[in-house]
C-alpha positions in Angstrom: 18.7 3.3 21.7 21.5 2.4 20.9 25.0 4.5 20.9 24.4 5.7 17.3 21.0 6.5 17.5 21.2 8.2 20.9 24.1 10.6 19.9 22.1 11.1 15.8 19.1 12.1 18.7 21.3 14.8 20.2 22.8 16.1 17.3 19.3 15.7 15.1 17.4 17.3 18.2 14.6 14.5 17.9 15.3 13.2 21.2 17.9 11.1 23.7 18.2 8.9 26.3 21.3 9.4 28.0 24.3 12.0 27.7 27.2 10.4 26.9 30.8 11.8 28.4 32.8 13.4 26.0 36.2 14.4 26.8 40.0 14.7 25.9 43.0 14.6 28.4 46.8 15.9 28.6 49.1 12.7 28.9 49.9 14.5 32.9 45.9 14.3 33.1 45.8 11.2 31.8 48.1 9.7 34.6 46.3 11.6 37.2 43.0 9.5 35.7 44.7 6.3 36.0 45.9 7.0 39.3 42.7 7.9 40.5 41.0 4.6 38.6 43.7 2.4 40.3 42.6 4.0 43.9 39.5 4.0 43.7 37.6 1.7 41.2 36.3 4.3 39.2 35.0 3.3 35.8 35.9 5.8 33.2 33.1 5.9 30.4 33.8 4.9 26.8 34.0 7.1 24.0 31.3 8.4 22.2 31.7 7.6 19.2 34.5 5.5 16.7 37.1 7.7 15.1 37.7 6.5 11.7 40.8 7.3 10.3 41.4 9.8 7.0 42.7 8.3 3.5 46.2 7.4 2.8 48.8 9.8 1.3 50.0 8.8 -2.1 53.2 10.7 -2.2 55.0 10.0 0.9 57.9 11.6 0.9 61.4 10.2 3.2 62.3 11.3 6.1 64.1 15.1 6.3 62.6 16.0 2.7 61.1 19.4 4.0 63.7 20.3 6.2 65.4 21.6 3.2 62.4 24.6 3.8 64.1 25.1 7.3 67.8 27.0 7.2 68.2 27.1 10.7 68.6 24.6 13.3 65.1 22.9 14.8 64.3 21.8 18.6 65.9 18.4 19.6 62.7 16.4 19.0 61.2 18.2 16.2 58.7 16.0 14.0 57.9 17.0 10.6 54.1 16.3 9.3 53.1 15.1 6.0 52.6 18.8 5.2 55.8 20.0 5.8 54.9 21.9 9.0 57.5 21.3 11.8 56.5 20.9 15.3 59.2 21.9 18.0 58.5 19.6 21.2 55.9 21.6 23.6 56.5 21.2 27.5 56.4 17.7 29.1 53.1 19.1 31.1 50.9 19.5 27.8 52.8 17.8 24.9 49.5 18.5 22.4 51.2 22.1 22.2 54.1 22.3 20.3 56.1 25.7 18.3 55.2 25.1 14.6 57.6 26.3 12.4 56.3 27.2 8.4 57.9 25.8 5.5 56.4 28.0 2.8 56.7 31.5 5.1 59.4 32.8 2.9 58.1 32.5 -0.1 57.0 35.4 -2.0 56.4 34.8 -5.7 53.5 31.9 -6.9 56.2 30.1 -8.7 57.6 29.5 -5.2 54.5 28.2 -4.2 54.0 26.2 -7.2 57.4 24.4 -6.9 56.1 23.5 -3.2 55.5 19.4 -2.8 51.9 19.9 -1.5 50.9 16.1 -0.1 47.9 13.9 -2.1 45.7 11.7 -0.7 44.4 8.9 -2.4 40.7 9.1 -3.8 39.9 5.7 -3.7 38.5 4.3 0.1 40.8 2.4 1.8 40.3 -0.9 3.2 40.6 0.1 6.9 38.3 2.6 7.0 35.7 0.5 5.4 36.2 -2.3 8.1 36.6 0.4 10.9 33.0 1.8 9.7 31.6 -1.6 9.7 33.1 -2.3 13.3 31.3 0.6 14.3 27.9 -0.4 13.3 28.3 -3.8 14.5 28.9 -1.9 17.3 26.2 0.2 17.7 28.8 3.0 17.6 28.5 6.5 15.5 31.3 6.5 13.2 33.2 10.0 13.0 35.4 11.2 10.5 38.0 13.2 11.9 39.7 15.9 9.6 39.8 19.3 11.6 42.5 22.1 10.4 40.2 21.8 7.1 41.0 24.8 5.2 42.3 28.2 7.0 44.4 26.3 9.9 46.4 23.9 7.4 46.7 26.6 5.4 48.3 28.9 7.5 50.4 26.3 9.1 52.3 25.9 6.0 52.1 29.4 4.9 52.4 31.1 8.4 49.3 33.1 9.8 50.5 36.7 9.2 51.8 35.5 5.7 48.8 34.3 4.4 46.6 37.2 6.0 48.7 40.0 4.1 47.9 37.6 1.0 44.4 37.7 1.5 44.7 41.7 1.9 47.7 42.4 -0.9 48.3 39.6 -2.6 45.0 37.5 -3.8 46.8 35.4 -6.2 49.0 33.7 -3.7 46.1 33.6 -1.2 43.7 31.4 -3.8 46.5 29.4 -5.0 47.6 28.2 -1.4 43.7 27.9 -0.2 42.8 26.1 -3.4 45.4 23.5 -2.8 44.7 23.1 0.9 41.0 22.8 0.0 41.5 19.9 -2.6 43.0 17.8 -0.2 40.5 18.4 2.1 37.7 17.5 -0.3 39.5 14.3 -1.2 39.2 13.8 2.4 35.4 14.4 3.0 34.9 12.6 -0.3 36.4 9.6 0.9 34.7 9.4 4.3 31.3 9.8 2.4 31.9 6.5 0.6 33.1 5.1 3.4 29.9 5.4 5.6 30.7 7.7 8.2 27.6 9.3 10.2 29.5 12.3 10.7 32.3 14.7 9.8 34.6 16.5 12.0 35.3 19.8 10.4 37.1 23.0 12.0 39.1 25.7 11.7 39.8 28.3 14.6 38.0 31.6 12.8 37.5 33.5 16.5 39.9 35.2 19.0 38.8 35.5 22.7 36.9 38.8 22.1 36.5 39.2 18.3 36.2 37.4 14.9 39.6 36.4 13.5 39.0 38.2 10.6 35.8 40.7 8.6 33.0 38.8 7.4 33.9 40.4 4.1 37.0 38.4 3.9 36.0 35.3 5.4 33.3 35.2 2.6 35.9 36.1 -0.1 38.2 33.2 1.0 36.8 30.8 3.4 33.3 30.4 3.0 33.2 29.2 -0.2 35.9 26.7 0.0 34.3 25.2 3.3 31.3 24.9 1.5 33.1 22.6 -1.3 34.7 20.5 1.1 31.0 19.7 2.7 29.2 19.3 -0.9 31.8 16.8 -1.7 30.8 14.6 1.5 27.5 15.6 1.3 26.5 14.8 -2.3 27.5 11.2 -1.8 25.7 11.0 1.7 23.2 13.6 2.2 22.4 12.6 5.9 26.1 12.9 7.0 26.1 15.3 10.2 28.9 17.9 9.6 30.2 19.2 13.2 32.2 22.4 13.4 35.2 23.5 15.6 36.2 26.8 16.0 37.3 28.2 19.4 36.7 32.0 20.3 33.8 34.7 19.4 32.8 32.7 16.3 29.0 34.4 16.7 29.5 36.4 13.5 29.8 33.7 11.2 27.2 31.4 12.9 25.0 31.6 9.8 27.4 31.4 7.1 28.3 28.4 8.8 24.4 27.0 8.8 24.2 28.2 5.2 27.2 26.3 3.7 25.7 22.7 5.9 27.4 22.9 9.2 25.0 21.0 11.7 27.0 21.3 14.8 28.8 24.2 16.3 32.1 23.1 18.6 32.9 24.4 21.6 30.7 27.4 22.4 32.9 28.9 24.9 31.2 30.4 27.6 33.7 33.1 28.2 33.2 34.0 24.5 29.6 33.7 23.8 26.2 32.6 25.5 25.1 29.5 25.2 21.6 30.2 26.0 21.7 32.7 23.6 23.2 31.0 20.4 20.5 27.8 21.4 17.6 30.7 21.5 18.7 32.5 18.5 19.6 29.2 16.1 18.3 26.1 17.9 16.1 25.1 15.4 18.7 24.9 13.1 21.7 24.5 14.8 23.3 21.9 17.9 25.7 22.4 19.6 28.9 20.3 21.4 30.4 22.1 24.3 29.9 24.8 26.8 31.7 23.6 29.5 34.6 26.0 30.0 38.2 24.8 30.2 39.6 28.3 31.0 37.3 28.9 33.9 34.7 26.0 35.1 37.0 23.1 34.7 39.9 24.4 36.2 39.1 26.8 38.9 35.1 25.9 39.5 34.0 23.2 42.4 32.4 19.7 41.5 29.2 21.2 42.7 29.6 24.4 40.5 30.1 21.5 37.1 27.2 19.4 37.7 25.2 22.4 38.0 26.4 23.9 34.8 25.9 20.6 33.0 22.5 20.3 33.8 21.3 23.9 33.3 22.9 23.4 30.0 20.9 20.2 29.0 17.5 21.6 30.5 18.1 24.8 28.3 18.3 22.5 25.6 15.6 20.5 26.7 14.4 16.5 25.6 15.1 17.0 22.0 18.8 17.3 22.6 20.6 20.3 20.7 23.8 20.1 23.2 26.4 17.2 23.5 27.8 18.8 26.7 31.7 18.9 27.2 34.7 20.8 28.0 35.7 23.1 25.4 39.0 21.7 24.8 41.4 18.8 25.7 41.8 18.9 29.7 45.4 20.8 31.0 47.0 19.6 34.0 45.5 22.6 36.5 42.0 20.6 36.1 41.4 18.9 39.3 40.4 14.7 38.7 37.3 15.6 40.7 36.0 18.2 38.5 36.5 15.6 35.8 34.6 12.8 37.9 31.7 15.6 38.6 31.4 16.1 34.5 30.9 12.1 33.9 28.9 11.8 36.9 26.6 14.6 35.9 26.7 13.2 32.4 25.6 9.8 33.5 22.8 10.9 35.7 21.1 13.3 33.5 18.1 12.0 32.2 16.0 14.4 29.6 12.6 15.3 31.1 
């Protein structure tokens, strides 16, 4: 099997030959890994897939355009993304964590929301997307379109979580308008990825907390499920065999049947601190595959290399030789994770062979 066939076999539960070692790290951990490689000659793995960029923005705004929505000073080094969300810098050790400022947080009327300059994206596939998919094909790699923060997270990043939840409870007109505008953007991106020919589409919104869902099933089904379905349908209507991965940190178990119903093929990250992989695989493993299961709150920072290896082997053995599990850490690896545990994870994946 080439890399593309192997990863497809894992996700489709049709059998595989080897387990890719898929992980991501903070800059501080990357520096420690580089030092380890320099000292030992250790060989790090290639990525499990080729990431394909999204479609091009058609109404780019000049630097500082969205600063009009912030009537207070922003911290030095703040960046503002194309949705207008300001990201104040986090600690040097965990640069991926920023303090987000929400440009639509103080808006109270539909008129104000309609006046906001939402980004627009091209409905035509870019030459770069096509070239990168063709390059992935020529290298026998799995081509992945990455568009996490698909509906809910992007919407609350702009509006503010408490404000958007209040809209959903008390002012549905505002909630529907804003969520529809964000969904339209994601539909365009999903459609373009499918037209470009990607093998997989990586969606996601955190809809779980550590011990409970973020909102009721009734509210999820009213506001988010049909919009996620629009995004997935936009891709699968063009490319029915596209593999849809959905990310949600936290306790997402109550939503799994709904996610399967709208077309999700793979659930990430299955935090063991919140949910049991064995329980979920037993209940849903004939209809859903999984990606993750190695806790970044517990096992990876505080376990031993032996425990890391044992967990990798146990989870893969439970899934069985058909696949259904791309085993990996459940989130980006933070500075407290020992290099020895990362090496143990990589080696366990390299050594594992399905029975």
